[in-house]
C-alpha positions in Angstrom: 0.1 0.2 0.0 1.3 3.9 -0.7 0.1 7.0 0.4 1.6 8.5 -3.0 -1.8 11.4 -3.1 -1.6 12.7 0.7 -0.5 15.9 1.3 -1.4 16.6 4.9 -0.9 13.2 6.3 2.9 11.0 6.5 3.6 7.5 7.2 6.2 5.5 8.6 6.6 1.7 8.9 8.4 -0.7 11.8 7.5 -4.0 11.0 3.6 -5.0 11.5 3.7 -1.6 13.3 2.5 1.7 11.2 2.6 5.4 12.4 0.4 8.0 10.9 1.3 11.4 11.5 -1.0 14.6 10.7 1.2 17.1 9.0 1.0 20.1 9.0 2.9 21.5 12.3 3.1 24.9 11.0 -0.5 25.5 11.4 -0.9 22.6 14.8 -2.6 20.1 12.2 -5.3 22.4 12.1 -7.7 21.0 9.7 -8.2 22.7 6.0 -10.1 21.1 2.9 -7.6 18.9 1.6 -7.2 17.3 5.5 -10.4 16.8 5.1 -11.2 14.8 2.2 -7.7 12.8 3.2 -9.3 11.9 6.3 -12.0 11.0 5.0 -10.5 8.1 3.3 -8.0 7.8 5.1 -8.6 4.9 7.7 -10.1 2.9 4.2 -7.4 2.5 3.1 -5.5 1.7 6.0 -8.0 -1.2 6.5 -6.1 -2.1 3.0 -3.3 -1.9 4.4 -0.3 -4.3 5.0 0.2 -3.0 8.1 -1.4 -5.0 11.7 -1.6 -1.7 14.5 -1.5 2.1 13.6 -0.3 4.6 15.3 -1.8 7.9 15.5 -0.3 11.0 16.1 0.2 14.6 15.5 3.6 16.4 14.3 5.2 19.3 15.9 3.7 20.8 19.2 -0.4 19.1 18.4 -2.4 16.5 17.7 -4.5 18.3 16.2 -6.3 21.6 16.8 -9.3 21.5 15.0 -11.2 23.4 11.6 -8.9 25.7 10.0 -10.2 29.4 10.2 -9.8 30.1 7.2 -11.3 27.2 5.7 -14.5 27.6 7.7 -14.5 31.6 6.6 -14.8 29.4 2.9 -17.7 27.3 4.8 -19.5 30.6 5.6 -18.3 32.4 2.3 -20.1 29.1 0.2 -22.5 27.1 2.2 -23.1 24.7 -0.8 -19.3 23.5 0.0 -20.1 22.4 3.9 -23.1 19.6 2.3 -19.5 17.9 0.9 -18.2 18.3 4.6 -20.8 16.6 5.7 -20.8 14.0 3.9 -16.6 13.2 4.4 -17.6 14.4 8.4 -19.6 11.0 8.4 -17.0 8.6 6.5 -13.9 10.1 9.0 -15.9 8.6 11.7 -16.9 5.9 10.1 -13.7 4.7 8.3 -12.8 5.2 12.4 -15.3 2.4 13.1 -14.9 0.3 10.2 -11.1 -0.2 10.6 -10.7 -3.9 11.9 -6.8 -3.3 12.8 -6.4 -1.9 16.8 -5.3 2.0 16.1 -3.8 3.3 19.4 -3.1 7.5 19.4 -0.8 9.0 20.5 -1.8 12.3 21.3 1.6 14.7 22.0 -0.5 17.6 21.8 -3.6 19.3 22.4 -6.6 17.8 20.8 -9.4 20.3 19.8 -12.6 19.8 17.6 -12.2 17.0 15.0 -8.5 17.2 16.4 -10.3 15.7 19.9 -13.2 13.5 17.6 -10.5 12.1 15.8 -8.9 10.8 19.0 -11.4 9.5 20.8 -12.5 7.0 18.4 -9.1 5.7 18.7 -8.7 1.9 20.5 -6.4 3.3 22.4 -5.3 6.7 23.7 -2.0 7.1 25.3 -1.3 11.2 26.0 1.4 12.7 27.6 0.7 14.9 30.8 1.6 18.4 28.5 -1.3 17.7 26.0 -5.1 18.9 26.8 -8.0 17.2 25.0 -12.1 19.6 24.1 -14.4 19.7 22.1 -15.1 24.3 21.9 -17.6 23.9 18.5 -20.0 25.8 20.1 -17.1 28.5 20.8 -16.9 28.9 17.0 -20.6 29.3 17.1 -21.1 25.2 15.2 -22.5 22.2 16.4 -20.6 20.0 17.7 -21.9 17.4 15.2 -18.8 15.8 13.6 -18.8 13.2 16.1 -18.3 14.3 19.6 -22.2 14.3 20.2 -21.8 10.0 19.6 -18.2 9.3 21.8 -18.7 12.4 24.5 -21.5 10.9 26.6 -20.0 6.9 26.4 -17.0 7.8 27.7 -17.7 10.0 30.0 -21.2 9.7 31.1 -24.0 12.5 29.6 -24.1 15.3 32.3 -20.2 15.2 32.1 -20.2 15.3 28.5 -23.0 17.4 27.7 -20.9 19.9 30.0 -17.6 19.9 28.5 -19.3 19.7 24.8 -21.9 23.2 25.6 -19.1 24.9 27.4 -16.3 23.9 25.3 -13.4 24.0 27.8 -10.1 21.7 27.4 -9.6 19.1 29.5 -5.9 18.2 30.8 -4.2 14.8 30.0 -3.9 13.7 33.4 -7.8 14.1 34.3 -9.1 13.0 31.5 -7.6 9.6 31.9 -8.6 10.4 35.8 -12.1 10.5 34.2 -12.0 8.0 31.5 -12.1 10.2 28.6 -8.2 8.4 27.6 -6.8 5.5 28.6 -3.6 7.0 29.7 -1.5 10.1 30.3 2.5 9.4 30.5 4.9 12.0 31.4 6.3 13.7 27.7 9.4 12.1 27.9 7.7 8.4 28.4 5.2 9.1 25.6 7.1 7.6 22.5 7.9 4.4 24.8 4.4 3.5 26.2 3.2 4.2 22.7 6.0 1.8 21.2 5.5 -0.4 24.5 1.5 -1.2 23.8 1.8 -1.6 19.2 4.6 -3.9 20.3 2.3 -5.7 23.0 -0.5 -5.7 20.5 1.6 -6.7 17.6 2.9 -9.0 19.4 -0.7 -11.1 19.9 -3.2 -13.1 18.6 -3.7 -10.6 15.3 -7.5 -12.2 14.2 -8.2 -12.4 18.1 -7.6 -9.2 19.2 -8.6 -7.7 15.5 -12.7 -9.7 15.9 -12.4 -8.4 19.7 -12.7 -4.7 18.4 -15.3 -5.3 16.0 -17.3 -6.6 18.3 -16.6 -4.3 21.0 -17.2 -1.5 18.0 -20.9 -2.8 17.0 -22.3 -0.8 19.6 -20.6 2.3 18.4 -21.1 1.6 15.5 -25.4 1.3 15.5 -24.9 4.8 17.8 -22.8 7.1 15.3 -25.3 5.6 11.8 -28.2 6.9 13.8 -26.6 9.9 15.7 -24.2 11.4 12.3 -27.6 12.4 10.2 -28.8 14.7 12.6 -26.2 16.3 14.6 -24.2 16.7 10.9 -27.6 18.2 9.8 -26.9 20.6 12.8 -24.3 21.9 12.1 -24.9 22.3 8.3 -27.1 25.0 9.7 -24.6 26.5 12.8 -22.9 26.9 10.1 -25.5 30.0 8.4 -25.5 31.1 11.8 -24.6 34.7 12.2 -22.7 33.3 15.5 -20.9 31.7 14.0 -19.2 34.4 11.6 -18.9 36.8 14.6 -16.5 33.5 16.2 -15.0 33.8 12.9 -14.4 37.2 12.8 -13.5 37.7 16.5 -11.0 35.2 16.3 -9.5 37.5 13.5 -9.4 39.9 15.5 -8.2 38.3 18.4 -11.2 39.4 21.3 -13.9 37.7 22.0 -17.0 37.4 20.1 -20.1 38.8 21.1 -22.8 36.2 20.1 -26.9 37.6 19.2 -28.1 34.2 19.3 -29.0 34.5 15.7 
């Protein structure tokens, strides 16, 4: 399997283990149109790869800073293009859930918005203790429709999930591990060793038994995702058209707090 068509994601191999790196470090691996499209095909391509274990991480200081602000403005200016974004968003989540191979998230830094969704849909999440995770869609006037509404309640319960999703606040890795949002928070300088140990343990195991155990566990999540995401993505598409979303984008560019009016 080759990945020559990928521009924003890089790949490296170590035996049965394939490391996949979101590779826009100059913008904290923020998702633009190109990266979003690549993510929508990535996990289906990984299913066809000969590797047995996938490690997903980010280049540089962050795992993924969420949506690129310029891309958000494009979605406002040309809302018809959001239909493609909506379809791709479902393919990202469904692709993660359909991937039968174990996928370890090496959470090297902050995972925000879609970045948090991708991280949380991985099978095992090992985070540097300096990392934070959160889904602040509401902070930019958008519905948390691209998977956050599916996965957060399953990991930490509805009450806490609604608090984090409706406020958009970020949580540190140690606290996230304590509440079961991620598996482990480790010292940043120990992250590589811990991820490598877990990847090699899985790679040395009974691969079919491990793979089919994942498939079995994911059945409920897949049913849930398919029952929720058409609606949640539709609400996100509607929120893309609101004045509050444009105000949030303007405020981000002008480095000020947004003045939301509920319109």
